[in-house]
VOGU-3710 file (C-alpha; in Angstrom, 3 decimals, decimal comma):
1> feqidvltir> 81,673/115,612/112,281  83,962/118,702/112,684  86,171/118,511/115,966  85,550/122,158/117,303  87,709/122,137/120,690  89,856/119,310/122,348  87,122/117,035/123,493  84,289/118,761/121,390  82,680/117,699/118,080  79,804/119,420/115,757
11> mtittytkts> 77,836/116,204/114,494  75,835/116,555/111,216  73,449/113,632/110,456  72,155/113,836/106,742  69,089/111,932/105,445  66,785/111,686/102,565  63,071/110,682/103,182  60,085/110,413/100,952  58,391/113,764/100,971  54,817/112,472/100,487
21> stsadrdsle> 55,573/110,049/103,786  54,374/111,480/106,821  55,329/108,085/108,852  58,883/108,410/107,337  59,292/111,787/108,663  61,571/112,625/111,902  61,332/115,780/113,385  64,454/114,510/115,784  66,507/111,399/115,950  68,046/109,725/119,131
31> vfwgdgssef> 71,418/109,878/118,692  73,875/107,397/120,799  77,466/109,560/121,228  79,422/106,237/121,926  80,400/107,224/125,504  77,348/105,672/127,234  75,012/109,034/126,613  72,365/109,617/124,049  69,998/112,302/123,299  67,114/113,459/120,663
41> vlrsngegen> 68,535/115,679/118,023  65,847/118,278/116,443  65,846/118,626/112,570  67,972/121,568/111,982  66,485/122,588/108,837  62,758/123,144/109,604  60,649/120,621/107,776  63,574/119,490/105,629  64,209/120,566/101,943  62,376/119,449/99,056
51> igndvkinyy> 64,747/118,364/96,435  62,331/116,838/93,729  61,197/113,363/92,678  59,352/113,323/96,113  62,726/113,643/98,139  63,247/115,783/100,810  66,975/116,375/102,741  67,067/116,684/106,386  69,996/117,972/108,468  70,568/117,440/112,364
61> iqehtypgin> 73,145/119,031/113,790  74,369/119,100/117,653  77,677/119,834/119,455  78,767/117,089/122,112  81,765/117,218/124,657  83,149/114,024/125,550  84,923/112,702/128,774  88,331/112,394/127,382  90,323/111,304/124,570  89,667/107,737/123,330
71> tytiffmdpn> 87,625/106,180/120,456  84,340/106,565/120,146  81,281/105,443/117,929  78,333/107,674/117,075  75,098/105,811/115,645  71,640/106,235/114,944  69,027/103,835/114,036  65,409/104,259/112,288  62,948/101,501/112,796  62,348/101,223/108,829
81> rvdnilnvnp> 63,987/101,358/105,550  62,147/101,836/102,399  59,874/99,102/101,408  60,629/96,763/98,522  64,071/96,759/98,092  64,908/93,984/96,088  68,554/93,019/97,925  67,683/93,680/101,699  65,217/91,207/103,236  62,838/90,745/99,901
91> phsvdvpfyl> 60,097/91,392/99,944  59,834/93,011/103,355  62,688/95,363/103,605  60,502/98,082/105,509  60,458/95,984/108,346  64,470/96,283/108,812  65,933/99,152/110,640  68,193/101,601/109,296  71,427/102,323/110,872  74,402/104,635/110,503
101> etsftflnsq> 77,408/104,838/112,580  80,763/106,911/112,268  83,634/105,745/114,479  86,365/108,213/115,435  89,505/108,643/117,453  90,168/111,928/119,447  94,022/112,784/118,802  96,457/114,476/121,281  95,456/117,655/119,824  98,501/119,306/121,011
111> fqginnspvl> 100,995/117,265/119,010  98,844/115,311/116,448  96,288/117,901/115,295  92,609/117,601/115,102  90,452/115,179/113,755  87,574/116,144/111,020  85,737/113,183/109,049  85,548/113,168/105,328  82,358/115,346/104,013  80,652/113,150/101,495
121> lqapldfacv> 79,626/115,915/98,709  77,217/113,815/96,302  73,784/112,518/97,516  73,380/108,899/98,480  70,370/108,719/95,695  71,058/107,812/92,308  69,008/106,213/89,061  70,170/103,430/86,876  68,658/101,816/83,741  68,228/98,092/83,153
131> gqpfyhnpsa> 71,240/96,992/80,915  73,053/100,086/81,237  76,287/100,765/83,432  75,707/102,499/86,610  78,391/104,999/88,275  78,589/106,486/91,637  81,187/108,233/93,617  80,409/109,671/97,144  82,959/112,692/96,217  84,799/112,399/99,880
141> ydadgdslay> 86,469/115,176/100,765  88,711/115,424/103,889  89,832/119,004/104,832  92,840/117,639/106,982  94,535/115,937/104,248  94,175/112,548/105,615  94,133/109,620/103,113  90,852/107,574/102,438  90,239/104,215/101,783  86,802/102,545/100,549
151> elivplqseg> 85,290/99,451/100,852  82,054/97,789/100,105  80,544/96,240/103,113  76,673/94,876/103,876  74,531/97,478/105,246  73,620/97,261/109,129  70,450/97,040/110,905  71,711/97,649/114,484  75,523/97,841/116,196  77,601/95,160/114,173
161> tpvpdysypd> 74,439/93,351/113,036  74,089/93,076/109,045  70,700/93,729/107,589  68,924/90,131/106,946  68,901/88,243/103,595  71,121/90,930/101,765  72,262/90,354/98,282  75,066/92,508/96,619  73,319/93,948/93,321  75,005/91,943/91,178
171> qiapgldnei> 73,903/88,946/92,995  70,013/89,555/91,619  70,140/87,853/88,087  73,798/86,969/88,228  75,882/86,603/85,174  79,140/87,634/83,566  77,262/91,020/82,195  76,140/91,858/85,739  79,098/92,947/87,956  80,026/95,544/90,649
181> slnpitgdfv> 83,069/96,984/91,823  84,510/99,624/93,887  87,988/101,421/93,417  89,253/101,184/96,808  91,456/104,587/96,104  88,925/106,768/94,395  85,626/105,389/95,722  84,540/104,906/92,147  81,578/102,516/92,211  80,538/100,681/88,991
191> wdapkiqgey> 77,462/98,641/88,336  77,840/96,962/85,095  74,769/96,331/84,508  71,567/96,090/86,245  69,116/93,326/85,288  66,051/93,976/87,240  64,192/97,245/87,635  63,600/97,949/91,349  65,402/99,646/94,199  68,543/98,585/95,741
201> niailiteyr> 70,898/99,320/98,683  74,556/99,379/99,160  76,649/100,536/101,763  80,156/101,724/101,783  82,756/102,198/104,423  84,749/105,015/104,084  88,110/104,717/106,290  90,503/107,569/107,063  94,007/107,386/107,716  96,979/109,799/109,367
211> ngieissmir> 100,153/108,301/108,841  99,228/105,021/107,996  97,052/104,894/111,162  93,234/104,446/111,214  91,706/107,244/113,026  88,181/107,597/111,787  85,787/105,352/109,863  82,015/106,297/108,341  79,561/104,287/106,505  77,854/105,805/103,103
221> dmqifvrdcn> 74,360/103,865/103,038  72,666/104,848/99,616  69,925/103,765/97,399  69,803/103,026/93,771  66,578/103,043/91,598  67,015/100,931/88,572  64,078/101,619/85,678  63,442/99,735/82,715  64,342/102,555/80,267  65,676/102,658/76,747
231> nqpptiespt> 68,670/104,998/77,634  72,472/105,334/77,745  74,276/107,601/80,015  76,002/110,606/79,004  79,850/111,112/78,321  82,514/112,730/79,867  86,044/113,507/78,445  88,218/115,027/81,199  91,971/113,904/82,170  92,175/111,122/84,806
241> eicvvageli> 95,002/112,553/86,880  97,184/115,389/86,588  99,857/117,059/88,770  100,836/120,610/88,926  103,406/122,640/90,861  101,525/125,174/93,475  100,904/128,539/91,730  100,075/127,159/88,081  96,690/127,633/86,784  94,640/124,585/85,976
251> dldiqiddpn> 92,465/125,552/82,932  90,553/122,234/81,258  87,964/121,849/78,770  85,528/119,207/80,168  83,624/117,746/77,245  80,051/116,657/77,702  77,986/114,630/75,226  75,239/111,978/74,971  74,626/109,383/72,361  70,777/109,928/72,683
261> vgqkvilfat> 69,664/112,348/70,034  67,873/115,206/71,398  68,511/115,111/75,250  69,717/117,692/77,382  72,447/116,983/79,980  73,338/118,805/83,499  76,971/118,672/84,438  77,709/119,030/88,604  80,894/118,830/89,968  82,139/118,013/93,318
271> ggpfeqeinp> 85,286/117,828/95,270  87,978/119,296/97,292  89,146/121,893/95,008  85,717/123,601/95,169  85,845/123,610/98,877  89,053/125,789/99,515  88,696/129,058/101,435  91,702/130,323/99,156  91,092/130,439/95,285  88,272/127,660/95,101
281> aqisvdsvyt> 88,199/125,908/91,786  85,168/127,031/89,255  83,499/125,419/86,451  81,572/127,419/83,760  78,488/125,645/83,193  76,955/124,339/86,215  73,742/123,021/87,319  71,621/123,782/83,887  70,156/121,392/81,601  72,205/122,392/78,131
291> diaysskftw> 71,943/121,078/74,781  74,627/118,648/73,825  77,327/118,394/72,772  79,198/121,374/74,849  82,282/121,902/76,919  82,505/123,188/80,298  85,534/125,216/81,463  87,042/123,861/84,923  89,506/126,343/86,320  91,592/126,310/89,439
301> qtscehiseq> 94,401/128,783/90,373  96,415/126,835/92,783  98,190/128,520/95,456  100,727/127,383/98,253  97,883/126,396/100,865  96,899/123,866/98,211  100,127/121,907/98,622  98,998/118,337/99,913  100,444/114,840/100,207  96,650/113,368/99,079
311> yyqvvfravd> 95,292/113,827/95,745  92,473/116,071/95,408  89,602/114,299/93,823  86,945/116,076/91,427  83,983/114,361/90,509  82,139/115,360/87,317  78,750/114,156/87,005  76,643/114,593/84,047  72,880/113,574/84,016  70,506/113,496/81,069
321> dffgdsglar> 66,586/114,594/81,262  65,619/111,151/80,426  62,989/111,373/83,059  62,162/115,066/82,912  64,110/116,388/86,103  66,688/113,633/86,059  67,991/110,714/84,289  70,904/108,169/84,051  74,268/110,000/85,236  77,909/109,314/83,976
331> lktmrikvvg> 80,726/109,960/86,388  84,412/110,831/85,574  86,797/111,176/88,562  89,657/113,539/88,079  92,334/113,370/90,703  94,769/116,601/90,838  98,045/116,750/93,272  99,214/119,830/93,810  102,879/120,007/94,681  105,462/122,249/96,365
341> pppenliaks> 107,974/124,177/94,147  111,473/122,973/94,411  114,001/124,993/96,066  115,932/126,731/93,292  119,685/127,163/92,135  121,290/124,898/95,124  125,109/125,437/94,752  127,658/124,068/97,033  131,062/125,730/98,052  133,876/124,364/99,962
351> vddsirlewd> 134,722/126,642/103,130  137,469/125,553/105,419  136,472/122,166/106,651  133,090/122,270/105,823  130,484/122,683/102,607  128,419/125,834/102,490  125,220/125,141/100,607  122,706/127,772/99,302  119,575/128,273/97,319  117,373/131,072/96,189
361> fpyscqnteg> 116,014/133,486/98,611  113,010/134,194/98,818  111,364/130,867/98,219  108,245/131,294/96,451  105,788/129,499/98,748  107,572/130,679/101,989  104,625/133,181/102,968  101,236/130,932/103,358  98,132/131,278/105,276  98,376/129,750/109,013
371> dyfqgfsvwr> 102,111/129,227/108,784  101,488/126,261/106,330  105,525/126,598/105,323  107,647/125,328/107,756  110,966/125,319/106,157  113,758/123,498/104,476  114,935/120,005/104,847  118,471/118,924/103,541  119,489/115,549/102,220  122,937/113,918/101,626
381> kllstpfnid> 123,993/110,976/100,155  127,356/109,524/98,968  127,716/109,717/95,423  125,054/111,122/92,607  121,827/109,621/92,008  120,330/111,556/88,972  116,553/111,241/88,159  114,242/113,115/86,429  111,828/115,291/88,751  108,513/113,936/88,324
391> scdpglagkg> 105,527/116,498/89,639  103,586/113,752/90,878  106,192/112,306/93,071  107,333/114,673/95,664  109,835/114,022/98,183  113,058/111,755/98,407  112,108/109,062/100,038  113,377/105,733/98,574  116,020/107,511/96,569  118,804/106,712/99,015
401> ytkiefntse> 119,171/110,191/100,306  119,422/110,677/104,243  118,020/113,812/105,906  120,700/115,545/107,738  118,627/118,640/108,722  115,174/118,478/109,481  113,993/122,361/109,778  116,052/125,157/108,468  115,345/128,800/107,059  118,492/130,264/107,949
411> ndgsnffyid> 119,432/133,036/105,223  121,850/135,997/104,646  119,208/138,108/102,973  120,204/137,073/99,465  120,177/133,312/100,046  119,229/130,452/102,392  122,044/128,641/103,363  123,216/125,429/105,398  126,737/124,429/106,583  127,598/120,883/106,770
421> dnidngttyc> 130,698/120,301/108,855  130,217/116,522/109,325  132,339/115,349/106,428  135,598/113,626/105,239  138,187/114,560/102,901  138,206/112,661/99,663  134,609/111,679/99,912  132,022/112,809/97,224  128,989/114,198/99,035  125,544/115,176/97,096
431> yrvlaefaln> 123,006/117,151/98,306  119,396/118,030/97,533  117,158/120,425/99,344  113,174/120,066/100,128  110,753/122,702/101,258  108,527/121,296/104,190  104,934/122,002/104,823  102,498/121,179/107,807  99,190/121,732/109,237  99,771/123,232/112,760
441> tnsgnpfnrv> 98,132/122,015/115,999  96,655/124,976/118,402  100,338/125,038/120,052  102,148/125,373/116,915  103,222/121,491/116,353  103,179/120,614/112,858  101,335/117,299/111,875  100,481/115,686/108,140  103,769/117,016/106,749  104,016/117,390/103,051
451> eslasnevcl> 107,377/117,804/101,053  108,067/119,622/98,041  109,574/118,600/94,660  113,430/118,197/95,217  116,033/120,793/94,197  118,734/120,247/91,851  121,276/117,822/92,799  124,836/119,226/93,848  127,964/117,254/94,635  131,123/118,081/96,277
461> qlkrdlplit> 134,340/116,779/97,592  136,048/118,974/100,516  139,493/118,602/99,163  140,033/117,255/95,631  143,912/116,673/96,064  144,021/113,170/94,810  143,513/111,725/91,374  140,002/110,516/90,548  139,744/107,546/88,374  136,998/108,093/85,461
471> kvsvdetdsn> 136,999/104,958/83,324  137,708/101,315/83,481  136,551/100,223/80,033  136,880/96,928/78,497  138,325/97,354/74,870  139,090/93,653/73,867  137,623/90,612/75,218  140,145/87,687/75,316  141,743/85,152/77,609  145,345/86,109/76,606
481> igrieiewtk> 145,418/89,605/74,674  142,058/91,294/76,473  142,423/95,244/76,903  141,304/97,781/79,321  141,465/101,499/78,997  141,834/103,469/82,058  141,530/107,264/82,530  141,702/109,492/85,307  141,797/113,273/86,563  144,521/114,914/88,347
491> plpgdldtim> 144,268/116,819/91,616  142,602/120,542/91,688  145,406/123,156/91,837  143,567/124,915/94,521  143,084/121,672/96,652  146,949/120,775/96,664  149,276/122,853/98,695  152,376/123,014/95,979  154,603/124,894/98,160  154,276/122,551/100,961
501> fpgpyryqlk> 154,363/119,221/98,497  156,219/120,492/95,278  157,303/118,627/92,182  158,196/116,538/90,774  155,017/114,684/90,661  154,487/111,184/89,623  150,975/109,184/88,939  151,604/105,448/89,082  148,883/103,149/87,907  148,397/100,023/89,504
511> ggsdmsqlne> 146,260/96,926/89,025  145,251/93,351/89,156  142,519/90,822/89,147  142,525/90,820/93,176  141,854/93,786/94,450  143,572/93,130/97,623  146,731/92,876/95,877  147,581/95,296/92,969  150,850/95,916/91,637  152,553/98,462/89,561
521> ivgasfssqf> 151,718/98,350/86,083  154,966/98,351/83,876  154,895/101,430/81,303  152,158/103,212/83,477  153,977/105,700/85,286  153,623/109,470/84,261  155,556/112,369/85,649  156,100/116,077/85,435  158,367/118,346/87,080  155,561/121,364/87,789
531> fnqnvdtfft> 151,922/120,634/88,761  150,582/122,273/86,077  152,584/120,766/83,390  150,666/118,476/81,013  150,766/114,763/81,774  149,360/111,850/80,249  145,627/110,804/82,257  145,160/107,713/80,133  146,212/104,280/79,656  145,256/101,022/77,935
541> htnlntqeqq> 146,392/97,672/79,883  147,090/94,883/77,788  147,535/91,292/77,641  144,700/90,636/80,012  142,383/87,546/80,621  139,511/89,921/80,115  137,014/87,135/79,128  137,454/85,458/82,663  138,734/87,948/85,172  137,626/91,504/86,583
551> yfyeidfytg> 140,326/93,712/86,886  140,861/96,551/89,616  142,972/99,510/89,692  143,864/102,681/91,747  146,710/105,358/91,225  149,242/106,383/93,518  150,298/110,011/93,392  153,961/110,847/94,398  155,379/114,380/95,296  158,698/115,729/95,705
561> saqtlygssq> 162,697/114,873/94,872  162,285/111,689/97,163  159,205/110,910/95,434  157,124/110,508/98,680  153,727/108,743/98,417  151,229/111,674/98,948  148,214/109,313/98,686  146,487/106,839/96,674  142,944/107,391/94,522  139,859/105,224/95,466
571> sassvfinai> 139,852/101,857/93,575  137,624/101,298/90,368  137,249/98,047/88,748  136,115/96,929/85,378  132,111/95,851/84,737  132,281/92,107/84,927  129,089/90,202/83,219  128,038/86,735/84,021  125,558/84,831/81,936  123,207/82,084/83,134
581> pndnrieinw> 121,581/79,757/80,576  118,104/78,924/81,479  115,038/77,431/79,766  114,749/79,727/76,563  116,429/82,545/78,588  119,598/83,830/79,620  119,929/85,601/83,203  122,501/88,189/82,720  124,070/89,992/85,901  127,167/92,251/86,483
591> eyltpwqnfe> 129,052/93,574/89,010  131,655/96,655/89,668  133,598/98,419/92,092  133,388/102,359/91,355  134,167/105,677/93,422  131,444/106,886/91,104  127,703/106,269/90,754  126,465/103,915/87,624  122,789/104,898/87,360  122,178/103,188/83,596
601> ftiyrfdpnt> 123,019/100,090/81,863  122,203/99,447/78,402  122,398/95,517/77,417  123,812/94,644/73,968  123,271/91,174/72,355  125,076/90,191/69,018  122,912/89,930/66,167  124,558/87,138/63,345  122,703/88,826/60,795  124,239/92,134/60,752
611> alfdsigitn> 127,329/90,912/62,738  126,820/93,726/64,957  125,625/94,112/68,826  122,362/95,880/69,070  120,688/97,081/72,456  118,113/94,997/73,540  116,989/96,821/76,992  118,122/99,587/79,644  117,901/99,104/83,154  118,980/100,791/86,524
621> evsytdfdli> 119,484/97,360/88,301  122,369/94,903/88,018  120,616/92,113/86,516  118,526/91,307/83,030  116,811/88,334/81,574  116,493/87,725/77,976  113,750/86,149/77,044  112,119/84,172/74,163  115,420/82,549/73,305  115,918/79,255/71,104
631> ngeeycyyir> 117,530/76,441/73,292  120,965/75,058/72,043  121,692/78,301/70,118  124,684/80,766/71,244  123,729/84,209/72,507  126,718/86,697/73,019  126,280/90,133/75,164  127,885/93,126/76,882  126,993/95,741/79,055  127,543/99,766/78,665
641> aigtyglenv> 127,842/101,471/82,130  126,565/105,215/82,703  127,504/106,757/85,582  128,557/110,329/87,292  130,397/111,728/90,201  128,272/114,828/90,099  131,173/117,059/90,337  132,317/119,989/88,462  135,077/119,852/86,022  134,807/115,917/85,984
651> tdplinlsqe> 133,732/114,028/82,628  130,278/113,442/82,885  128,363/111,057/82,043  131,167/108,300/82,521  130,769/105,504/80,237  132,347/102,102/80,694  131,848/98,718/78,854  131,909/95,216/80,252  133,692/92,497/78,504  131,809/90,140/76,170
661> tcaipvdlqa> 130,376/86,944/77,354  128,228/83,989/75,868  125,976/81,491/76,782  123,774/78,997/75,674  120,183/78,511/76,912  119,071/75,224/78,066  116,214/73,719/79,691  117,220/74,087/83,196  114,029/74,949/84,604  111,924/72,396/86,526
671> pcpprllies> 108,135/72,455/85,878  105,690/74,038/88,234  104,688/72,047/90,930  101,240/70,464/90,813  98,374/71,227/93,224  97,299/68,133/94,892  93,663/67,209/95,861  92,684/63,866/97,402  89,548/62,020/97,871  89,670/59,514/100,590
681> lcdkienins> 87,591/56,773/101,845  86,576/59,153/104,782  85,000/61,420/102,405  82,026/58,915/101,833  82,642/56,944/105,101  79,016/57,439/106,365  77,606/55,096/103,535  80,196/52,335/104,053  79,809/49,259/106,675  82,613/47,483/105,806
691> pdqlinslfw> 84,781/48,498/102,918  86,120/45,980/100,485  89,133/48,034/99,377  91,034/50,729/101,023  91,782/53,551/98,508  92,929/57,041/98,376  92,185/58,791/95,115  94,773/61,275/93,857  93,952/64,383/91,542  96,436/67,113/90,284
701> nnpniecpdt> 96,414/69,707/87,652  98,439/69,755/84,782  101,109/72,372/84,717  101,336/72,754/81,145  98,082/74,148/81,136  97,937/76,144/84,101  101,485/77,662/84,370  102,795/80,000/82,137  106,763/78,850/82,498  105,850/75,180/82,140
711> ddvafytvyf> 105,095/73,604/78,757  107,071/70,205/78,588  105,917/67,669/81,612  106,913/64,195/80,845  105,794/62,329/83,752  104,375/63,000/87,221  105,905/60,972/90,350  103,737/60,051/92,917  105,428/60,202/96,685  103,996/58,543/99,892
721> stdegisfne> 104,751/58,468/103,286  103,214/56,274/106,176  103,570/59,086/109,014  103,993/62,803/108,921  107,788/63,695/109,447  108,959/60,330/107,955  110,747/60,623/104,507  108,761/60,150/101,064  108,974/57,038/99,097  107,933/56,953/95,458
731> iaelsgdnnt> 104,978/54,687/95,012  104,129/55,283/91,493  105,399/56,957/88,075  102,739/58,299/85,426  103,718/58,927/82,016  101,710/61,936/80,049  101,261/65,336/81,083  97,399/64,463/81,226  97,835/61,657/83,523  96,837/63,534/86,405
741> nydhliedni> 95,043/60,734/88,878  95,991/58,116/90,636  94,194/55,424/92,899  96,181/54,205/95,785  95,363/50,783/97,328  96,187/50,346/100,907  96,281/47,249/102,908  95,034/48,014/106,522  94,328/51,726/106,795  94,156/54,789/104,702
751> lgcygisatd> 96,480/57,139/106,686  99,521/58,453/105,122  101,034/61,868/103,452  101,088/62,311/99,643  102,993/64,756/97,263  103,274/64,944/93,461  106,037/66,071/91,334  106,434/67,048/87,732  109,309/66,114/85,368  109,884/67,605/82,075
761> fngneselsn> 111,659/65,674/79,203  115,010/67,026/80,508  114,745/65,373/83,689  113,860/68,485/85,737  111,899/67,579/88,389  109,635/70,122/90,139  109,390/70,587/93,636  106,738/68,802/95,758  103,103/69,546/95,505  101,436/70,649/98,344
771> iiciencply> 101,642/67,874/101,094  98,424/66,377/101,841  98,078/64,042/104,885  95,062/61,781/105,216  93,878/60,603/108,622  91,840/57,461/109,491  88,093/58,368/110,149  87,176/55,583/112,649  83,594/54,449/112,703  82,639/52,237/115,399
781> elpntftpng> 79,068/51,490/116,343  77,698/49,311/118,523  74,074/47,440/119,207  72,154/47,501/122,280  70,875/43,924/122,129  71,536/40,304/121,457  70,401/36,695/121,541  73,306/34,055/122,667  70,976/31,309/122,478  72,815/29,169/120,211
791> dgandlfvpi> 70,521/29,671/117,196  73,152/30,793/115,105  71,657/34,286/114,835  72,704/37,194/116,628  74,574/34,773/119,186  77,670/37,142/119,597  77,874/40,674/120,772  79,723/42,344/117,604  80,021/46,083/116,319  77,503/47,010/113,871
801> rnifvesvdf> 80,374/48,905/111,902  84,220/48,698/112,919  86,143/50,492/110,300  89,932/51,483/111,118  89,793/50,901/115,006  93,215/49,535/116,215  91,901/48,277/119,809  89,467/49,031/122,439  88,915/49,245/126,188  85,555/47,028/126,334
811> kvynrwgnlv> 84,307/46,508/129,910  80,881/44,904/130,457  79,117/45,403/134,314  76,004/44,076/135,983  73,500/45,759/137,966  75,425/45,767/141,017  78,695/47,036/139,267  80,612/44,024/138,948  83,061/43,393/136,018  81,477/40,497/134,146
821> fettnpslnw> 83,283/40,987/130,788  86,071/42,746/129,006  88,349/42,540/126,000  90,542/44,670/123,828  89,675/42,850/120,356  87,566/45,633/118,535  85,492/42,925/117,055  84,241/41,900/120,650  82,621/38,448/120,182  81,083/38,804/123,510
831> dgtnlksqel> 78,979/35,278/123,838  77,107/36,418/126,858  79,244/34,333/129,376  81,014/35,956/132,510  84,973/36,053/132,998  84,549/32,739/134,449  82,732/31,330/130,943  79,620/30,835/132,714  76,160/32,089/131,229  74,701/35,379/132,352
841> aegsyyyscr> 71,337/35,720/133,013  68,964/37,804/130,729  68,683/41,711/131,755  70,147/44,979/130,902  73,900/45,320/131,485  76,065/48,610/131,461  78,923/48,722/129,081  81,741/51,244/128,589  84,210/51,433/125,617  87,068/53,333/124,989
851> ifehsnggiv> 88,365/53,378/121,057  92,011/53,387/120,045  93,262/54,135/116,123  96,146/54,749/114,106  96,813/58,252/113,296  99,940/60,207/111,914  101,152/60,657/115,300  100,963/56,762/116,357  98,199/55,135/118,335  95,896/57,315/119,881
861> essnslsgyi> 92,547/57,121/121,748  89,538/58,612/119,978  87,610/61,410/121,307  84,395/59,213/120,742  84,261/56,954/123,487  80,903/55,094/124,019  78,920/53,782/126,918  75,271/52,444/127,320  72,977/49,313/128,126  73,034/46,036/126,617
871> hlfrgr> 70,210/43,821/126,585  70,871/40,334/126,654  68,007/37,836/125,627  67,933/33,994/125,709  64,465/33,244/124,374  64,502/30,103/122,249
//
């Protein structure tokens, strides 16, 4: 459907019918609009279009206006499907109705835009060969740029009613080499491989999302013709996924071949790039059977209007001529992302008490059809975050930046610019800029926003009138004579008012292992009479316990003859590494406090063979696990941190080393908890009259076999609790990892809760398995007659079956409703006398019986109370 007005759509139904079957021909279809109305829609393409293979295509097009904004479901139903479909009500599929539906939501068109459904560009009829893989893709394209998801469903015969006796195609002659799959992102359907020839039916639900919210869904119902043929499908070689910047030309060779000598292959290509009004894609060899092998040229001159949040899909479909005018097909789906170019040459300037950002004017995509270009957004963060621009990953989501300007196109004719005046002195601000694109509603409100690639990053401090620490690196690891190297930069000459704050100038380094109490370091004071005189900006701090302690530093800056404290630098610490031993591994983590951003860490491990430290890994996290180690051997490590201020005239990158630390891996890892199953007496209670033994049989898996982190289970411990919520008691210990079952013999009832743990040879006990609580299953059955005549046979009225019953409330009444007998004993043992021990006359007596049982919650009444008549006979 197309939304052509606020509440009006233009609907198109496409059907495929047998050309030779007049009974299947429909000159009109009754369409139910989902608003309580329906109408017959005439076929729009005359008597239908013959497309070969005894198939014709029919279009039914109609406009409809709805009463208001809501969600509606349009559907139509034909009384008959094709006959002899193997997986639909076999062998009478012709008696099953054919049903299609599309659900959609009218959005608020003023603010959310219009809603058009996807268009399916690939026909729902295809051929397969027995034993050969089959490929299909509906080639759905959504012009609004909404995202699509695909799901296999059971075809429908009416609203909400699946067709009867449906089997998915791989359930016909099932096996390991007969499987189907549907890619939920691309819509690629693969059947590898059909086993029985005939016709099959599948249905694909295609759901459309905007901003993560479902706005429509449609059902693709299709037919697969499987034939018994000695043929293999063609082959297609093309990229699977490419990302380009708008304005680039895509020029690709698509290689077509076929393993069957002498066949010709025709190539089709469908997808969003071919549907564009501006610069549609082209393919050089299209719709002509051609001798193999050959290549076809796919070209697409992308433009700014093609920029999209979603990938475009191109479905290449190569079909051989095995059946003459058709044959086996091979699909190859290629995804193309077109991204907006980044704003170029971003710079930052300090202007009074603000930061002015500037970037190139004009922007290469600022003039677009339909005002698709919206403007620029400005993003800011504290400290730098270097990253490589990835043309498949536009925008700045998840990269630590905050959007501070949502839409600006302000320019001075030479540059776009933005002024940030919400800043503080001494803080490093880093910026990037994005171009923003969006479709527009009729009232000019944007929807389906798209962000471009990010600009370069630029960082600036409004006023750099204080020292910046640039290095705190451990030079020697020792508990007594450790060393740390510290370096810093002087304030910028243009940012310090030397008239108001004349010399002499002094830099005093302070440090210590407690950040809250830093002391002046003896010998680390550096002075100059004039600001432009050279002065040392580095120091080596010695005689430290770098092995066990982290150290923090800052620099006090003094001016004037009175040596007044002008200010202090931000604090910076050494990188301090911890090594935590575990089973055949050491888990490493580290911490630091720096005014710059560390963005990469290299982990080094000592190699005893070379007596050197070698790199074993690189990460941007603050932890790393070194696997596959030998328990009992020592391993030593240090970290190399790489960081940046992102500022001009400051050393970049900043490299700092941690101390060295060592650890010995040891098995502290408990086994994975077992998975418990229990077979209780209740599982077979229907076949038991009176159990000789009350047994719960426990079974569990071997974690050594099923859990990759477990290989050393020594024994299992069985825990039991008589009631849920009561602490567990150990009832058994079973040695050996293969000893994975246990029979628990219980005295009076089977209720209770169980858990199993696994313990390894180092005494590490796992968490408990899943807890399973067993309830009693009371079974209480009464006869309807007895003969209390003293002949020793059937003299007492007793239960036929009495299992797990704690007590009863059993009452017997005569025909006048008078109570003649009662007991709470579940064995009953009624001898046919009344409450005064007098023999009762023969006849029928009414009884009621409430049943009470043990449960994990205590004594409770069963829901299965009994009542009825007892026939008392005294015949001798």
